[in-house]
C-alpha positions in Angstrom: 89.1 114.3 107.3 91.8 116.8 108.4 94.4 117.6 105.8 97.3 117.8 108.2 98.3 116.3 111.5 98.3 118.5 114.6 101.1 116.5 116.1 103.4 116.3 113.1 103.0 118.7 110.2 104.7 116.3 107.8 101.9 113.8 108.3 98.3 113.9 106.9 96.4 113.1 110.1 97.1 112.3 113.7 97.5 108.5 114.1 94.3 108.1 116.1 92.3 110.0 113.4 93.7 107.9 110.5 90.7 106.6 108.5 92.7 103.6 107.4 92.8 102.2 110.9 89.3 100.7 110.6 90.5 97.4 109.2 88.8 94.3 110.6 91.5 91.8 111.6 89.3 88.7 112.1 87.5 88.1 108.8 87.5 85.9 105.8 90.0 86.0 102.9 87.9 88.3 100.7 87.4 90.8 103.5 91.1 90.8 104.1 91.8 91.6 100.5 89.1 94.2 100.4 90.5 95.9 103.5 94.0 96.1 102.2 92.9 97.3 98.8 90.7 99.9 100.5 93.6 101.0 102.6 95.8 101.6 99.7 93.1 103.3 97.6 92.6 105.7 100.5 96.4 106.2 100.9 96.6 107.3 97.2 93.8 109.7 97.7 95.4 111.1 100.8 98.7 111.6 99.0 96.9 113.8 96.5 94.8 115.8 98.9 95.4 119.5 99.1 97.5 119.9 96.0 96.9 122.2 93.0 96.5 120.8 89.5 100.0 122.0 88.7 101.4 120.2 91.8 99.5 117.0 91.0 101.0 117.1 87.5 104.5 117.8 88.7 107.0 115.2 87.6 109.1 115.3 90.7 111.8 112.8 89.8 113.2 113.5 86.4 113.5 111.9 83.9 110.5 109.9 85.0 107.1 110.8 83.6 105.5 109.9 86.9 103.3 112.4 88.7 100.6 112.0 91.3 97.9 112.9 88.7 99.5 110.4 86.3 99.3 107.8 89.0 95.6 108.4 89.5 95.1 108.1 85.8 97.2 104.9 85.7 95.3 103.4 88.6 91.9 104.2 87.0 93.1 102.2 84.0 94.5 99.4 86.1 91.1 99.1 87.9 89.3 99.2 84.6 91.5 96.5 83.0 91.3 94.0 85.9 87.7 94.4 87.0 85.9 95.3 83.7 88.0 93.7 81.0 89.4 90.6 82.8 86.9 89.7 85.6 83.8 90.9 83.9 85.0 90.1 80.3 83.7 93.5 79.1 85.0 95.1 75.9 85.9 98.3 77.8 88.0 100.8 75.9 91.0 102.4 77.6 90.3 105.8 79.2 93.1 107.6 77.5 92.9 106.0 74.0 94.9 103.1 72.5 97.9 102.0 74.6 100.9 104.0 73.5 103.8 103.9 76.0 103.2 106.2 79.0 99.9 107.7 78.0 98.5 107.4 81.6 101.4 109.5 82.8 102.1 111.9 79.8 98.4 113.0 79.7 98.6 114.3 83.2 98.6 118.0 82.7 98.2 120.7 85.4 94.7 121.7 84.5 91.6 121.4 86.7 89.7 119.6 83.9 92.4 117.0 83.7 92.3 116.5 87.5 88.5 116.3 87.6 88.5 113.8 84.7 91.2 111.6 86.3 89.6 111.4 89.7 86.1 110.8 88.3 87.4 107.9 86.2 89.3 106.5 89.1 86.4 106.8 91.6 84.0 105.3 89.0 86.3 102.3 88.5 86.8 101.8 92.2 83.0 101.8 92.7 82.6 99.3 89.9 85.3 97.1 91.4 83.7 97.2 94.9 80.3 96.3 93.4 81.8 93.5 91.4 83.5 92.1 94.6 80.3 92.2 96.6 78.5 90.2 93.8 81.3 87.6 93.4 82.4 86.3 96.8 84.2 83.1 95.5 87.9 83.7 95.6 88.5 80.3 94.0 86.5 81.3 90.9 88.6 81.2 87.7 88.1 83.5 84.8 89.4 82.4 81.4 91.0 85.6 80.1 91.8 85.5 76.4 95.1 87.4 76.9 96.3 85.9 80.2 94.6 82.5 80.3 92.9 81.2 83.4 93.2 83.5 86.4 91.7 83.2 89.8 89.8 86.1 91.4 92.2 85.8 94.4 95.2 86.4 92.1 93.6 89.5 90.7 93.0 90.9 94.2 96.5 90.1 95.3 97.8 91.8 92.2 95.7 94.9 92.9 97.0 95.2 96.4 100.6 94.8 95.1 100.0 97.4 92.3 98.6 100.0 94.8 101.3 99.2 97.4 104.1 99.8 94.8 102.6 103.0 93.5 101.8 104.4 97.0 105.5 104.0 97.6 106.1 106.1 94.5 103.5 108.6 95.7 105.4 109.0 99.0 108.5 110.2 97.1 106.5 112.4 94.7 104.6 114.1 97.5 107.8 114.6 99.5 109.4 116.3 96.5 106.4 118.6 96.1 105.9 119.9 99.6 108.0 117.9 102.0 105.1 115.9 103.5 105.9 112.3 104.0 102.5 111.1 105.3 101.6 107.8 106.7 
């Protein structure tokens, strides 16, 4: 995938080369959720492409602890919580240790090892989530989560789309502060 548009250097790719344009518009409910979720996952990846570890860890909007690397760490944890802990009822530990405030964000340091660890965790959790969804097609299925009570699979997917959409908006601002690129 090209890392910069030939038509507009503030964009990642030319609109006709955007890999997120492959959505199927006539499909079932689950397919629609999967497409939107895939779109936002790819958007987050695109917002991070081409940056150094230091840039990924840059907290561009002080006093916020948010950074693009922290966002990848956060989304790895969000994927893990919803697909492993809630939907699969696994006793999956948190990636970054016991929950203490902004650990997802504060642990995002500008070192290649931290970048590699965060992206490996995120990609692993995305792969797990995609496998889980393929094996569980019933959007009406209800999971009885000990912390949240009964929750439908559909509600988890809608929440995941919402979570990514919100953070991709943050990623727009963070990336623009780093190098001026606004992206799609």
